[in-house]
PDB file as gemmi writes it, atoms N, CA and C in Angstrom:
CRYST1    1.000    1.000    1.000  90.00  90.00  90.00 P 1                      
ATOM      1  N   MET A   1      -1.583  -8.715  12.968  1.00  0.00           N  
ATOM      2  CA  MET A   1      -1.061  -7.498  13.600  1.00  0.00           C  
ATOM      3  C   MET A   1      -0.512  -6.561  12.527  1.00  0.00           C  
ATOM      4  N   ALA A   2      -0.770  -5.296  12.700  1.00  0.00           N  
ATOM      5  CA  ALA A   2      -0.359  -4.298  11.709  1.00  0.00           C  
ATOM      6  C   ALA A   2       1.104  -3.919  11.894  1.00  0.00           C  
ATOM      7  N   GLU A   3       1.743  -3.679  10.771  1.00  0.00           N  
ATOM      8  CA  GLU A   3       3.120  -3.188  10.769  1.00  0.00           C  
ATOM      9  C   GLU A   3       3.061  -1.687  10.541  1.00  0.00           C  
ATOM     10  N   THR A   4       3.869  -0.928  11.271  1.00  0.00           N  
ATOM     11  CA  THR A   4       3.906   0.520  11.077  1.00  0.00           C  
ATOM     12  C   THR A   4       5.117   0.883  10.236  1.00  0.00           C  
ATOM     13  N   ILE A   5       4.876   1.685   9.214  1.00  0.00           N  
ATOM     14  CA  ILE A   5       5.953   2.140   8.339  1.00  0.00           C  
ATOM     15  C   ILE A   5       6.009   3.656   8.432  1.00  0.00           C  
ATOM     16  N   THR A   6       7.183   4.185   8.690  1.00  0.00           N  
ATOM     17  CA  THR A   6       7.356   5.630   8.796  1.00  0.00           C  
ATOM     18  C   THR A   6       7.909   6.165   7.481  1.00  0.00           C  
ATOM     19  N   ILE A   7       7.250   7.202   6.965  1.00  0.00           N  
ATOM     20  CA  ILE A   7       7.763   7.844   5.756  1.00  0.00           C  
ATOM     21  C   ILE A   7       8.241   9.248   6.117  1.00  0.00           C  
ATOM     22  N   LYS A   8       9.242   9.724   5.392  1.00  0.00           N  
ATOM     23  CA  LYS A   8       9.827  11.029   5.689  1.00  0.00           C  
ATOM     24  C   LYS A   8       9.294  12.119   4.751  1.00  0.00           C  
ATOM     25  N   THR A   9       8.437  11.732   3.807  1.00  0.00           N  
ATOM     26  CA  THR A   9       7.861  12.679   2.859  1.00  0.00           C  
ATOM     27  C   THR A   9       6.377  12.860   3.170  1.00  0.00           C  
ATOM     28  N   ASP A  10       5.702  13.757   2.444  1.00  0.00           N  
ATOM     29  CA  ASP A  10       4.277  13.994   2.677  1.00  0.00           C  
ATOM     30  C   ASP A  10       3.436  12.773   2.332  1.00  0.00           C  
ATOM     31  N   PHE A  11       3.878  12.019   1.306  1.00  0.00           N  
ATOM     32  CA  PHE A  11       3.119  10.851   0.873  1.00  0.00           C  
ATOM     33  C   PHE A  11       4.044   9.860   0.168  1.00  0.00           C  
ATOM     34  N   ILE A  12       3.527   8.654  -0.035  1.00  0.00           N  
ATOM     35  CA  ILE A  12       4.202   7.637  -0.843  1.00  0.00           C  
ATOM     36  C   ILE A  12       3.124   7.032  -1.735  1.00  0.00           C  
ATOM     37  N   LYS A  13       3.469   6.751  -2.976  1.00  0.00           N  
ATOM     38  CA  LYS A  13       2.476   6.171  -3.884  1.00  0.00           C  
ATOM     39  C   LYS A  13       2.229   4.711  -3.498  1.00  0.00           C  
ATOM     40  N   LEU A  14       1.003   4.267  -3.718  1.00  0.00           N  
ATOM     41  CA  LEU A  14       0.576   2.937  -3.288  1.00  0.00           C  
ATOM     42  C   LEU A  14       1.477   1.838  -3.820  1.00  0.00           C  
ATOM     43  N   ASP A  15       1.822   1.867  -5.111  1.00  0.00           N  
ATOM     44  CA  ASP A  15       2.665   0.798  -5.657  1.00  0.00           C  
ATOM     45  C   ASP A  15       4.049   0.789  -5.020  1.00  0.00           C  
ATOM     46  N   ALA A  16       4.595   1.974  -4.753  1.00  0.00           N  
ATOM     47  CA  ALA A  16       5.911   2.075  -4.105  1.00  0.00           C  
ATOM     48  C   ALA A  16       5.846   1.568  -2.661  1.00  0.00           C  
ATOM     49  N   LEU A  17       4.746   1.852  -1.975  1.00  0.00           N  
ATOM     50  CA  LEU A  17       4.577   1.396  -0.592  1.00  0.00           C  
ATOM     51  C   LEU A  17       4.551  -0.127  -0.520  1.00  0.00           C  
ATOM     52  N   LEU A  18       3.830  -0.754  -1.434  1.00  0.00           N  
ATOM     53  CA  LEU A  18       3.745  -2.220  -1.425  1.00  0.00           C  
ATOM     54  C   LEU A  18       5.124  -2.839  -1.571  1.00  0.00           C  
ATOM     55  N   LYS A  19       5.951  -2.245  -2.426  1.00  0.00           N  
ATOM     56  CA  LYS A  19       7.322  -2.741  -2.591  1.00  0.00           C  
ATOM     57  C   LYS A  19       8.156  -2.441  -1.344  1.00  0.00           C  
ATOM     58  N   PHE A  20       8.058  -1.206  -0.845  1.00  0.00           N  
ATOM     59  CA  PHE A  20       8.826  -0.770   0.319  1.00  0.00           C  
ATOM     60  C   PHE A  20       8.523  -1.633   1.545  1.00  0.00           C  
ATOM     61  N   ALA A  21       7.256  -2.021   1.691  1.00  0.00           N  
ATOM     62  CA  ALA A  21       6.826  -2.823   2.841  1.00  0.00           C  
ATOM     63  C   ALA A  21       7.042  -4.319   2.611  1.00  0.00           C  
ATOM     64  N   SER A  22       7.635  -4.676   1.466  1.00  0.00           N  
ATOM     65  CA  SER A  22       7.913  -6.081   1.104  1.00  0.00           C  
ATOM     66  C   SER A  22       6.647  -6.930   1.015  1.00  0.00           C  
ATOM     67  N   LEU A  23       5.534  -6.305   0.624  1.00  0.00           N  
ATOM     68  CA  LEU A  23       4.302  -7.060   0.418  1.00  0.00           C  
ATOM     69  C   LEU A  23       4.285  -7.676  -0.980  1.00  0.00           C  
ATOM     70  N   VAL A  24       5.077  -7.093  -1.892  1.00  0.00           N  
ATOM     71  CA  VAL A  24       5.233  -7.639  -3.247  1.00  0.00           C  
ATOM     72  C   VAL A  24       6.719  -7.627  -3.582  1.00  0.00           C  
ATOM     73  N   ASN A  25       7.084  -8.381  -4.627  1.00  0.00           N  
ATOM     74  CA  ASN A  25       8.489  -8.474  -5.020  1.00  0.00           C  
ATOM     75  C   ASN A  25       8.913  -7.432  -6.034  1.00  0.00           C  
ATOM     76  N   SER A  26       7.951  -6.897  -6.792  1.00  0.00           N  
ATOM     77  CA  SER A  26       8.320  -5.952  -7.851  1.00  0.00           C  
ATOM     78  C   SER A  26       7.210  -4.945  -8.093  1.00  0.00           C  
ATOM     79  N   GLY A  27       7.562  -3.873  -8.804  1.00  0.00           N  
ATOM     80  CA  GLY A  27       6.574  -2.872  -9.171  1.00  0.00           C  
ATOM     81  C   GLY A  27       5.526  -3.454 -10.109  1.00  0.00           C  
ATOM     82  N   GLY A  28       5.946  -4.365 -10.974  1.00  0.00           N  
ATOM     83  CA  GLY A  28       5.021  -5.014 -11.898  1.00  0.00           C  
ATOM     84  C   GLY A  28       3.976  -5.825 -11.159  1.00  0.00           C  
ATOM     85  N   GLU A  29       4.416  -6.533 -10.134  1.00  0.00           N  
ATOM     86  CA  GLU A  29       3.488  -7.322  -9.311  1.00  0.00           C  
ATOM     87  C   GLU A  29       2.517  -6.391  -8.592  1.00  0.00           C  
ATOM     88  N   ALA A  30       3.030  -5.272  -8.068  1.00  0.00           N  
ATOM     89  CA  ALA A  30       2.176  -4.296  -7.383  1.00  0.00           C  
ATOM     90  C   ALA A  30       1.107  -3.777  -8.340  1.00  0.00           C  
ATOM     91  N   LYS A  31       1.503  -3.435  -9.557  1.00  0.00           N  
ATOM     92  CA  LYS A  31       0.559  -2.925 -10.565  1.00  0.00           C  
ATOM     93  C   LYS A  31      -0.580  -3.916 -10.798  1.00  0.00           C  
ATOM     94  N   ILE A  32      -0.246  -5.183 -10.951  1.00  0.00           N  
ATOM     95  CA  ILE A  32      -1.247  -6.213 -11.238  1.00  0.00           C  
ATOM     96  C   ILE A  32      -2.221  -6.395 -10.080  1.00  0.00           C  
ATOM     97  N   ILE A  33      -1.700  -6.526  -8.861  1.00  0.00           N  
ATOM     98  CA  ILE A  33      -2.611  -6.767  -7.733  1.00  0.00           C  
ATOM     99  C   ILE A  33      -3.489  -5.554  -7.441  1.00  0.00           C  
ATOM    100  N   ILE A  34      -2.964  -4.352  -7.698  1.00  0.00           N  
ATOM    101  CA  ILE A  34      -3.767  -3.139  -7.504  1.00  0.00           C  
ATOM    102  C   ILE A  34      -4.877  -3.098  -8.556  1.00  0.00           C  
ATOM    103  N   GLN A  35      -4.526  -3.352  -9.817  1.00  0.00           N  
ATOM    104  CA  GLN A  35      -5.524  -3.345 -10.897  1.00  0.00           C  
ATOM    105  C   GLN A  35      -6.586  -4.422 -10.685  1.00  0.00           C  
ATOM    106  N   ASN A  36      -6.208  -5.533 -10.069  1.00  0.00           N  
ATOM    107  CA  ASN A  36      -7.150  -6.621  -9.808  1.00  0.00           C  
ATOM    108  C   ASN A  36      -8.038  -6.356  -8.595  1.00  0.00           C  
ATOM    109  N   GLY A  37      -7.835  -5.226  -7.905  1.00  0.00           N  
ATOM    110  CA  GLY A  37      -8.670  -4.875  -6.762  1.00  0.00           C  
ATOM    111  C   GLY A  37      -8.361  -5.667  -5.509  1.00  0.00           C  
ATOM    112  N   GLU A  38      -7.111  -6.141  -5.384  1.00  0.00           N  
ATOM    113  CA  GLU A  38      -6.734  -6.965  -4.231  1.00  0.00           C  
ATOM    114  C   GLU A  38      -6.210  -6.158  -3.046  1.00  0.00           C  
ATOM    115  N   VAL A  39      -6.070  -4.839  -3.215  1.00  0.00           N  
ATOM    116  CA  VAL A  39      -5.486  -3.999  -2.165  1.00  0.00           C  
ATOM    117  C   VAL A  39      -6.558  -3.079  -1.591  1.00  0.00           C  
ATOM    118  N   LEU A  40      -6.591  -3.001  -0.266  1.00  0.00           N  
ATOM    119  CA  LEU A  40      -7.519  -2.097   0.418  1.00  0.00           C  
ATOM    120  C   LEU A  40      -6.749  -0.917   1.003  1.00  0.00           C  
ATOM    121  N   VAL A  41      -7.296   0.278   0.812  1.00  0.00           N  
ATOM    122  CA  VAL A  41      -6.738   1.481   1.438  1.00  0.00           C  
ATOM    123  C   VAL A  41      -7.830   2.031   2.337  1.00  0.00           C  
ATOM    124  N   ASN A  42      -7.547   2.079   3.620  1.00  0.00           N  
ATOM    125  CA  ASN A  42      -8.525   2.533   4.621  1.00  0.00           C  
ATOM    126  C   ASN A  42      -9.845   1.764   4.501  1.00  0.00           C  
ATOM    127  N   GLY A  43      -9.729   0.454   4.258  1.00  0.00           N  
ATOM    128  CA  GLY A  43     -10.898  -0.408   4.231  1.00  0.00           C  
ATOM    129  C   GLY A  43     -11.651  -0.469   2.914  1.00  0.00           C  
ATOM    130  N   GLU A  44     -11.197   0.284   1.899  1.00  0.00           N  
ATOM    131  CA  GLU A  44     -11.874   0.289   0.603  1.00  0.00           C  
ATOM    132  C   GLU A  44     -10.938  -0.185  -0.497  1.00  0.00           C  
ATOM    133  N   VAL A  45     -11.489  -0.915  -1.466  1.00  0.00           N  
ATOM    134  CA  VAL A  45     -10.685  -1.382  -2.594  1.00  0.00           C  
ATOM    135  C   VAL A  45     -10.143  -0.167  -3.347  1.00  0.00           C  
ATOM    136  N   CYS A  46      -8.849  -0.203  -3.676  1.00  0.00           N  
ATOM    137  CA  CYS A  46      -8.222   0.890  -4.427  1.00  0.00           C  
ATOM    138  C   CYS A  46      -7.570   0.299  -5.666  1.00  0.00           C  
ATOM    139  N   THR A  47      -7.915   0.834  -6.840  1.00  0.00           N  
ATOM    140  CA  THR A  47      -7.335   0.340  -8.086  1.00  0.00           C  
ATOM    141  C   THR A  47      -6.416   1.381  -8.740  1.00  0.00           C  
ATOM    142  N   MET A  48      -6.076   2.428  -8.005  1.00  0.00           N  
ATOM    143  CA  MET A  48      -5.164   3.457  -8.531  1.00  0.00           C  
ATOM    144  C   MET A  48      -3.771   3.233  -7.951  1.00  0.00           C  
ATOM    145  N   ARG A  49      -2.843   2.804  -8.793  1.00  0.00           N  
ATOM    146  CA  ARG A  49      -1.516   2.494  -8.259  1.00  0.00           C  
ATOM    147  C   ARG A  49      -0.739   3.736  -7.843  1.00  0.00           C  
ATOM    148  N   GLY A  50      -1.126   4.902  -8.380  1.00  0.00           N  
ATOM    149  CA  GLY A  50      -0.470   6.153  -8.009  1.00  0.00           C  
ATOM    150  C   GLY A  50      -1.139   6.857  -6.841  1.00  0.00           C  
ATOM    151  N   LYS A  51      -2.099   6.181  -6.195  1.00  0.00           N  
ATOM    152  CA  LYS A  51      -2.809   6.760  -5.044  1.00  0.00           C  
ATOM    153  C   LYS A  51      -1.810   7.234  -4.000  1.00  0.00           C  
ATOM    154  N   LYS A  52      -1.969   8.463  -3.545  1.00  0.00           N  
ATOM    155  CA  LYS A  52      -1.064   9.013  -2.538  1.00  0.00           C  
ATOM    156  C   LYS A  52      -1.463   8.501  -1.157  1.00  0.00           C  
ATOM    157  N   ILE A  53      -0.552   7.791  -0.528  1.00  0.00           N  
ATOM    158  CA  ILE A  53      -0.775   7.246   0.809  1.00  0.00           C  
ATOM    159  C   ILE A  53      -0.066   8.169   1.799  1.00  0.00           C  
ATOM    160  N   ARG A  54      -0.824   8.657   2.755  1.00  0.00           N  
ATOM    161  CA  ARG A  54      -0.289   9.634   3.711  1.00  0.00           C  
ATOM    162  C   ARG A  54      -0.289   9.073   5.134  1.00  0.00           C  
ATOM    163  N   SER A  55       0.337   9.805   6.025  1.00  0.00           N  
ATOM    164  CA  SER A  55       0.397   9.410   7.429  1.00  0.00           C  
ATOM    165  C   SER A  55      -1.010   9.154   7.961  1.00  0.00           C  
ATOM    166  N   GLY A  56      -1.184   8.028   8.650  1.00  0.00           N  
ATOM    167  CA  GLY A  56      -2.473   7.665   9.214  1.00  0.00           C  
ATOM    168  C   GLY A  56      -3.268   6.703   8.348  1.00  0.00           C  
ATOM    169  N   ASP A  57      -2.878   6.554   7.073  1.00  0.00           N  
ATOM    170  CA  ASP A  57      -3.586   5.631   6.181  1.00  0.00           C  
ATOM    171  C   ASP A  57      -3.233   4.188   6.517  1.00  0.00           C  
ATOM    172  N   LYS A  58      -4.193   3.287   6.227  1.00  0.00           N  
ATOM    173  CA  LYS A  58      -3.993   1.844   6.429  1.00  0.00           C  
ATOM    174  C   LYS A  58      -4.105   1.151   5.086  1.00  0.00           C  
ATOM    175  N   VAL A  59      -3.133   0.296   4.787  1.00  0.00           N  
ATOM    176  CA  VAL A  59      -3.143  -0.470   3.534  1.00  0.00           C  
ATOM    177  C   VAL A  59      -3.162  -1.948   3.896  1.00  0.00           C  
ATOM    178  N   GLN A  60      -4.059  -2.705   3.241  1.00  0.00           N  
ATOM    179  CA  GLN A  60      -4.177  -4.137   3.515  1.00  0.00           C  
ATOM    180  C   GLN A  60      -4.034  -4.932   2.224  1.00  0.00           C  
ATOM    181  N   TYR A  61      -3.305  -6.038   2.328  1.00  0.00           N  
ATOM    182  CA  TYR A  61      -3.142  -6.960   1.209  1.00  0.00           C  
ATOM    183  C   TYR A  61      -2.881  -8.356   1.746  1.00  0.00           C  
ATOM    184  N   LYS A  62      -3.667  -9.331   1.301  1.00  0.00           N  
ATOM    185  CA  LYS A  62      -3.519 -10.729   1.718  1.00  0.00           C  
ATOM    186  C   LYS A  62      -3.419 -10.903   3.224  1.00  0.00           C  
ATOM    187  N   GLY A  63      -4.290 -10.233   3.957  1.00  0.00           N  
ATOM    188  CA  GLY A  63      -4.331 -10.380   5.405  1.00  0.00           C  
ATOM    189  C   GLY A  63      -3.263  -9.630   6.164  1.00  0.00           C  
ATOM    190  N   LYS A  64      -2.388  -8.925   5.444  1.00  0.00           N  
ATOM    191  CA  LYS A  64      -1.354  -8.124   6.111  1.00  0.00           C  
ATOM    192  C   LYS A  64      -1.787  -6.664   6.098  1.00  0.00           C  
ATOM    193  N   GLU A  65      -1.513  -5.967   7.179  1.00  0.00           N  
ATOM    194  CA  GLU A  65      -1.909  -4.562   7.282  1.00  0.00           C  
ATOM    195  C   GLU A  65      -0.691  -3.705   7.583  1.00  0.00           C  
ATOM    196  N   VAL A  66      -0.608  -2.588   6.862  1.00  0.00           N  
ATOM    197  CA  VAL A  66       0.487  -1.641   7.062  1.00  0.00           C  
ATOM    198  C   VAL A  66      -0.143  -0.297   7.411  1.00  0.00           C  
ATOM    199  N   ILE A  67       0.349   0.330   8.471  1.00  0.00           N  
ATOM    200  CA  ILE A  67      -0.124   1.656   8.876  1.00  0.00           C  
ATOM    201  C   ILE A  67       1.021   2.629   8.644  1.00  0.00           C  
ATOM    202  N   ILE A  68       0.690   3.762   8.026  1.00  0.00           N  
ATOM    203  CA  ILE A  68       1.702   4.760   7.707  1.00  0.00           C  
ATOM    204  C   ILE A  68       1.793   5.779   8.843  1.00  0.00           C  
ATOM    205  N   ALA A  69       3.031   6.055   9.254  1.00  0.00           N  
ATOM    206  CA  ALA A  69       3.273   7.029  10.327  1.00  0.00           C  
ATOM    207  C   ALA A  69       4.087   8.176   9.796  1.00  0.00           C  
TER     208      ALA A  69                                                      
END                                                                             
């Protein structure tokens, strides 16, 4: 089941979102898993840790899904 996360800004960077959603423990861990191609954004592998995630985007990691509102 997907978790919905509400952001108050136009976007949040992918590495910050992973930390904010408690999918990783640190920014360093987020950097590594993103570079390794383990994170999906809207169903596609994303290797850019600074990718801007906006309302309506879906992020998946290790079977967990986060939807941005």
